[in-house]
C-alpha positions in Angstrom: 18.1 7.4 35.3 14.9 5.9 33.4 12.1 7.9 32.9 8.5 6.3 34.0 6.1 6.0 31.1 2.6 7.0 31.5 -0.2 5.0 30.3 -3.9 5.6 30.6 -6.3 3.1 31.1 -10.1 4.2 29.7 -13.1 1.8 31.5 -15.8 2.1 33.2 -14.8 -1.0 35.0 -12.3 -0.2 38.1 -11.3 -3.8 38.0 -9.6 -3.3 34.5 -7.3 -0.5 35.4 -6.5 -2.0 38.8 -5.4 -5.4 36.6 -3.5 -2.8 34.5 -1.4 -1.1 37.5 -0.9 -4.3 39.1 1.0 -5.8 36.2 2.8 -2.5 35.0 3.5 -0.4 38.0 6.7 -2.5 39.1 8.0 -2.4 35.3 8.6 1.4 34.8 5.2 2.7 34.2 3.0 4.6 35.9 -1.0 3.8 35.2 -3.8 6.9 35.3 -7.3 5.6 35.2 -10.6 7.3 33.5 -14.0 6.1 34.0 -15.4 7.4 30.4 -14.3 8.8 27.3 -15.2 12.5 28.4 -12.7 12.3 31.3 -9.9 10.4 29.2 -9.8 13.5 26.8 -10.1 15.9 29.6 -6.8 14.3 31.3 -5.1 13.9 28.1 -5.4 17.8 27.3 -4.0 18.6 30.8 -1.1 15.7 30.9 1.2 13.8 28.6 0.7 10.2 28.1 2.7 7.7 26.4 0.2 5.1 25.7 -3.8 5.2 25.9 -5.8 1.6 26.3 -9.4 2.0 26.1 -12.7 0.0 26.5 -15.4 -0.2 23.5 -18.5 -0.1 25.6 -18.5 2.7 27.9 -21.4 5.1 29.1 -21.5 8.0 26.9 -18.8 8.2 24.4 -17.6 4.6 23.2 -13.8 4.0 23.5 -13.7 4.0 19.0 -15.0 7.2 19.6 -12.3 8.0 22.2 -9.6 7.0 19.7 -10.6 9.1 17.0 -10.7 12.1 19.4 -7.3 11.4 20.4 -5.9 10.7 17.1 -7.2 13.9 16.2 -5.7 15.8 18.6 -2.5 13.9 19.2 -1.9 11.6 16.1 1.3 10.4 17.3 -0.4 8.9 20.7 -0.9 5.1 20.4 -4.2 3.9 21.4 -5.3 0.3 21.9 -8.4 -0.9 22.1 -9.3 -3.2 24.7 -12.7 -5.2 24.9 -14.7 -8.4 25.2 -17.0 -7.1 22.3 -14.5 -6.5 19.9 -16.6 -7.7 16.8 -15.4 -7.8 13.4 -17.2 -4.5 12.8 -15.7 -2.8 15.8 -12.2 -4.1 14.8 -12.9 -2.4 11.5 -13.7 0.8 12.7 -10.9 0.8 15.2 -8.4 0.0 12.4 -10.1 3.1 10.4 -9.7 5.5 13.5 -5.8 4.5 13.4 -5.6 2.3 16.5 -2.6 0.5 17.3 -3.8 -2.8 18.3 -7.2 -4.5 19.5 -6.6 -6.6 22.6 -9.6 -9.2 23.5 -10.8 -9.5 26.9 -9.8 -11.2 29.3 -6.3 -10.2 29.6 -3.3 -12.0 31.2 -0.4 -10.1 32.5 1.5 -11.2 29.7 -1.0 -10.0 27.4 -1.1 -6.3 29.5 2.9 -6.3 29.4 3.2 -7.0 25.8 0.7 -4.5 24.8 2.1 -1.7 26.6 5.9 -2.7 25.4 4.4 -2.7 21.6 2.4 0.5 22.2 5.3 2.3 23.6 7.5 0.8 20.8 5.0 2.3 17.9 5.3 5.6 20.0 8.9 5.8 19.7 9.5 4.3 16.1 6.7 7.3 15.0 8.8 9.9 17.0 12.2 9.0 15.1 13.3 10.8 12.2 12.2 9.2 8.9 15.2 8.0 7.6 13.6 7.8 3.9 12.9 11.5 3.8 16.5 12.5 4.3 18.8 12.6 0.9 21.6 11.7 3.1 20.1 8.6 3.9 19.9 7.4 0.7 23.3 8.0 -0.5 24.6 4.9 1.1 22.3 2.9 -0.6 23.1 4.5 -4.0 26.8 3.8 -3.5 26.2 0.0 -2.4 24.4 -0.5 -5.7 26.7 -2.4 -8.1 27.7 -0.3 -11.3 26.2 -1.6 -14.7 28.7 -3.8 -16.9 28.4 -1.5 -19.5 29.3 1.6 -17.3 32.2 -0.1 -15.8 33.4 -1.7 -19.1 33.6 -5.0 -17.5 31.0 -6.5 -19.9 33.2 -5.7 -22.9 36.2 -7.5 -21.3 34.2 -10.4 -20.2 33.1 -10.7 -23.9 36.5 -10.4 -25.4 37.6 -13.1 -22.6 35.1 -15.4 -24.1 35.8 -14.7 -27.4 39.2 -15.4 -27.1 39.4 -18.3 -24.6 36.4 -20.1 -26.5 39.0 -21.4 -29.5 41.5 -22.6 -26.8 38.9 -24.5 -24.8 37.1 -26.1 -27.6 40.8 -27.1 -29.3 41.9 -28.9 -25.8 38.5 -30.4 -25.7 38.7 -31.9 -29.2 42.6 -33.0 -28.7 42.5 -34.7 -25.3 38.9 -36.2 -24.5 39.2 -38.4 -27.4 42.2 -40.1 -25.9 40.7 -40.3 -22.9 37.9 -42.3 -24.3 39.8 -44.4 -26.1 41.7 -45.5 -23.2 38.6 -46.2 -21.3 36.8 -48.2 -23.7 40.1 -50.1 -24.1 40.6 -50.8 -20.3 37.1 -51.6 -19.3 37.0 -54.7 -21.4 40.1 -56.4 -19.4 38.7 -54.6 -16.1 35.3 -56.4 -16.4 37.0 -59.5 -18.1 39.7 -60.0 -15.3 36.8 -59.5 -12.8 34.7 -62.1 -14.6 37.3 -64.4 -14.9 38.4 -64.1 -11.3 35.2 -65.0 -9.8 33.8 -67.3 -12.6 36.7 -69.0 -14.1 34.7 -71.7 -15.8 32.1 -69.2 -17.2 32.8 -69.7 -20.9 30.1 -67.4 -21.9 31.3 -64.4 -19.8 34.6 -65.0 -21.0 33.6 -64.8 -24.8 31.7 -61.6 -23.8 34.6 -59.9 -22.7 36.5 -61.1 -25.6 34.1 -59.8 -27.8 34.3 -56.7 -26.1 37.9 -56.6 -26.1 37.9 -56.9 -30.1 35.4 -54.4 -30.3 36.8 -51.8 -28.2 39.2 -50.3 -30.9 36.1 -50.0 -33.5 34.2 -48.0 -30.8 37.3 -46.0 -30.0 37.9 -45.4 -33.3 34.1 -43.8 -34.2 34.7 -42.1 -30.8 37.8 -40.3 -32.1 36.1 -39.5 -35.3 32.9 -38.5 -34.0 34.3 -36.2 -31.2 35.9 -33.5 -33.0 32.9 -32.6 -34.8 30.9 -32.6 -31.0 33.9 -30.0 -29.8 33.8 -28.1 -33.0 29.7 -27.6 -32.2 30.7 -26.4 -28.4 33.3 -24.2 -29.8 30.9 -22.4 -32.3 27.8 -22.4 -29.5 30.4 -20.6 -26.8 31.8 -18.2 -29.6 28.3 -17.4 -30.9 27.3 -16.6 -27.2 30.3 -14.7 -26.2 29.5 -12.5 -29.4 25.7 -11.9 -28.3 26.9 -11.2 -24.9 29.4 -8.5 -26.3 26.8 -6.9 -28.6 23.9 -6.7 -25.6 27.0 -5.2 -23.4 27.9 -2.3 -26.0 
């Protein structure tokens, strides 16, 4: 069975209290009204409430002073300011007093219901034990943190793998890639030449260009074969230096 939540409405205008009662009474809330700050403080001293909604401008004590008094006596009790005169100065005073929210009149039924729900959620959250205050609560987070590479030994073996694997990868790159490039260079003239001859059999200029490409292909391939090993050796040296630096940092 759900317990009804009790809300105190502090406002010298009885219409405001009736509006809260009309919206909240059928949604699990009990609405109690007070016409001024002094009456509100007496009711809070006599009964327990789950939230307080108070106007700012009232006879005698204003709503912000009421909030300050409530917070000094029951700091866990949410207080929401409801006013049509909530200036920037008043809102700053209200925040300093520790209010949970400031609602501006006129209030729609949705604003009333959402404000009550938010205030009670804040109260329930404050009543829960602070998880961060418990050493046991931090244990799962500590276990979830990954171990440093130096502590687990993975950084050392990763560096060893890079040092050992780098020469093999570099050698494969140097040996295989020149032949791939040479094959591509040889095949391209035939491909483009055949395509051009197929489309424009009578275009002698394009045919001569393709023949020139065909003749130049071996020389381009030779240059590719001569230059690429040096590129591969440079990559090999770079990978080895990188692996050595990582190994030194891991150590």
